[in-house]
C-alpha positions, -999 to 999 in steps of 0.1 A, spaced: 6 98 -56 -27 81 -47 -27 45 -35 -63 38 -45 -54 29 -82 -36 -4 -89 -18 12 -119 1 36 -96 17 7 -76 47 -14 -88 65 -43 -73 96 -28 -56 79 6 -54 83 28 -23 49 32 -4 33 42 28 7 17 41 -18 16 69 -20 -18 87 -53 -32 98 -47 -26 135 -36 10 128 -67 21 107 -83 40 136 -51 60 144 -40 63 108 -4 54 116 15 48 84 43 23 78 69 29 50 83 1 29 89 -16 -5 61 -36 -22 68 -73 -26 33 -84 -37 1 -67 -48 -28 -85 -31 -58 -66 -44 -69 -78 -79 -93 -50 -88 -81 -19 -107 -90 4 -78 -102 2 -42 -118 30 -21 -96 23 10 -63 17 -9 -48 -13 -27 -37 -40 -3 0 -50 -6 26 -70 12 58 -52 19 93 -68 16 94 -73 54 60 -92 54 38 -64 66 4 -63 49 -15 -31 46 -35 -7 23 -15 18 3 -22 54 14 5 70 -6 30 61 -33 64 78 -28 81 90 -60 118 82 -61 
């Protein structure tokens, strides 16, 4: 599922994010959402979230469980 729409992302949801310093390489980090940091309904580069382990990044993919 797409990470550009806030409605697709839930607290505790399983996601793949790209961290700021990995944007060029596109390296993704997997984790669970602890906070949604973007207030707008959608964002062209992905909704910014904080994962449970403190990593902040933009959601590229929402993993269905």
